[in-house]
One Martini backbone bead per residue (centre of mass of N, CA, C, O) as a GRO file, in nm:
protein
  112
    1UNK     BB    1  10.603  11.444   8.361
    2UNK     BB    2  10.581  11.340   8.668
    3UNK     BB    3  10.566  11.082   8.853
    4UNK     BB    4  10.432  10.914   9.086
    5UNK     BB    5  10.482  10.841   9.390
    6UNK     BB    6  10.650  10.590   9.591
    7UNK     BB    7  10.568  10.397   9.882
    8UNK     BB    8  10.730  10.262  10.169
    9UNK     BB    9  10.565  10.067  10.420
   10UNK     BB   10  10.647  10.017  10.765
   11UNK     BB   11  10.475   9.777  10.987
   12UNK     BB   12  10.286   9.676  11.252
   13UNK     BB   13  10.108   9.339  11.277
   14UNK     BB   14  10.052   9.108  11.489
   15UNK     BB   15  10.381   9.033  11.515
   16UNK     BB   16  10.435   9.180  11.239
   17UNK     BB   17  10.612   9.283  10.944
   18UNK     BB   18  10.515   9.521  10.714
   19UNK     BB   19  10.561   9.558  10.347
   20UNK     BB   20  10.446   9.829  10.154
   21UNK     BB   21  10.290   9.966   9.856
   22UNK     BB   22  10.220  10.318   9.761
   23UNK     BB   23  10.086  10.630   9.637
   24UNK     BB   24   9.926  10.708   9.916
   25UNK     BB   25  10.026  10.924  10.197
   26UNK     BB   26   9.846  11.026  10.500
   27UNK     BB   27   9.697  11.209  10.723
   28UNK     BB   28   9.434  11.158  10.912
   29UNK     BB   29   9.125  11.251  11.049
   30UNK     BB   30   9.202  11.028  11.226
   31UNK     BB   31   9.333  11.021  11.516
   32UNK     BB   32   9.646  10.845  11.486
   33UNK     BB   33   9.640  10.812  11.166
   34UNK     BB   34   9.724  10.649  10.865
   35UNK     BB   35   9.683  10.695  10.518
   36UNK     BB   36   9.626  10.436  10.263
   37UNK     BB   37   9.664  10.430   9.903
   38UNK     BB   38   9.715  10.254   9.635
   39UNK     BB   39   9.816   9.970   9.599
   40UNK     BB   40  10.125   9.785   9.534
   41UNK     BB   41  10.206   9.515   9.317
   42UNK     BB   42  10.359   9.280   9.180
   43UNK     BB   43  10.416   9.096   8.923
   44UNK     BB   44  10.294   8.777   8.771
   45UNK     BB   45  10.546   8.697   8.567
   46UNK     BB   46  10.663   8.520   8.764
   47UNK     BB   47  10.755   8.195   8.861
   48UNK     BB   48  10.788   8.293   9.145
   49UNK     BB   49  10.619   8.247   9.455
   50UNK     BB   50  10.535   8.462   9.718
   51UNK     BB   51  10.364   8.407  10.005
   52UNK     BB   52  10.372   8.691  10.136
   53UNK     BB   53  10.264   8.848   9.888
   54UNK     BB   54  10.002   8.686   9.858
   55UNK     BB   55   9.891   8.765  10.135
   56UNK     BB   56   9.880   9.067  10.080
   57UNK     BB   57   9.696   9.061   9.833
   58UNK     BB   58   9.455   8.925   9.980
   59UNK     BB   59   9.428   9.135  10.216
   60UNK     BB   60   9.429   9.407   9.998
   61UNK     BB   61   9.237   9.370   9.743
   62UNK     BB   62   8.953   9.519   9.870
   63UNK     BB   63   9.117   9.775   9.947
   64UNK     BB   64   9.109  10.124   9.929
   65UNK     BB   65   9.162  10.195  10.246
   66UNK     BB   66   9.406  10.252  10.507
   67UNK     BB   67   9.435  10.246  10.871
   68UNK     BB   68   9.726  10.336  11.049
   69UNK     BB   69   9.882  10.339  11.325
   70UNK     BB   70  10.135  10.543  11.420
   71UNK     BB   71  10.275  10.337  11.632
   72UNK     BB   72  10.326  10.114  11.387
   73UNK     BB   73  10.532  10.280  11.253
   74UNK     BB   74  10.858  10.268  11.125
   75UNK     BB   75  10.849  10.352  10.803
   76UNK     BB   76  10.894  10.597  10.526
   77UNK     BB   77  10.948  10.561  10.170
   78UNK     BB   78  11.073  10.702   9.885
   79UNK     BB   79  11.056  10.547   9.566
   80UNK     BB   80  11.113  10.457   9.238
   81UNK     BB   81  11.013  10.150   9.289
   82UNK     BB   82  10.860   9.873   9.326
   83UNK     BB   83  10.836   9.599   9.529
   84UNK     BB   84  10.826   9.339   9.736
   85UNK     BB   85  10.614   9.243   9.944
   86UNK     BB   86  10.616   9.183  10.310
   87UNK     BB   87  10.637   8.928  10.574
   88UNK     BB   88  10.757   8.943  10.912
   89UNK     BB   89  10.890   8.868  11.196
   90UNK     BB   90  10.932   9.059  11.503
   91UNK     BB   91  11.122   8.877  11.625
   92UNK     BB   92  11.386   9.016  11.693
   93UNK     BB   93  11.623   9.216  11.642
   94UNK     BB   94  11.613   9.597  11.614
   95UNK     BB   95  11.292   9.591  11.617
   96UNK     BB   96  11.041   9.786  11.791
   97UNK     BB   97  10.768   9.863  11.952
   98UNK     BB   98  10.600  10.101  12.074
   99UNK     BB   99  10.506  10.163  12.378
  100UNK     BB  100  10.239  10.079  12.582
  101UNK     BB  101  10.018  10.130  12.805
  102UNK     BB  102   9.905   9.967  13.058
  103UNK     BB  103   9.601   9.790  13.121
  104UNK     BB  104   9.369   9.843  13.402
  105UNK     BB  105   9.042   9.830  13.394
  106UNK     BB  106   9.058  10.055  13.140
  107UNK     BB  107   9.318  10.175  13.279
  108UNK     BB  108   9.596  10.308  13.335
  109UNK     BB  109   9.876  10.219  13.476
  110UNK     BB  110  10.085  10.331  13.746
  111UNK     BB  111  10.361  10.157  13.659
  112UNK     BB  112  10.447  10.345  13.391
   0.00000   0.00000   0.00000
């Protein structure tokens, strides 16, 4: 029997790039969202503790399912085994978030 696939999901969240691992990723019934379930985190048997991975563990520890906006997704990869999740700053580099229309008074701005 083949083992369940593992997905590496990279997405933007409040000026940071998150890289998480999960067993289930699919389009949500909520329009414009991706649904992620069964988060996977590295083993605690290592002597070195990565603060970014610990932040991810604490942020997602009580979450059963997460809904991530489609426009925040950078990429999704099916991988052989999970790695260490991480959080990095989004400034610099060659990755940028898909532009949103600017909002003026609750309505899209005409200058976009």
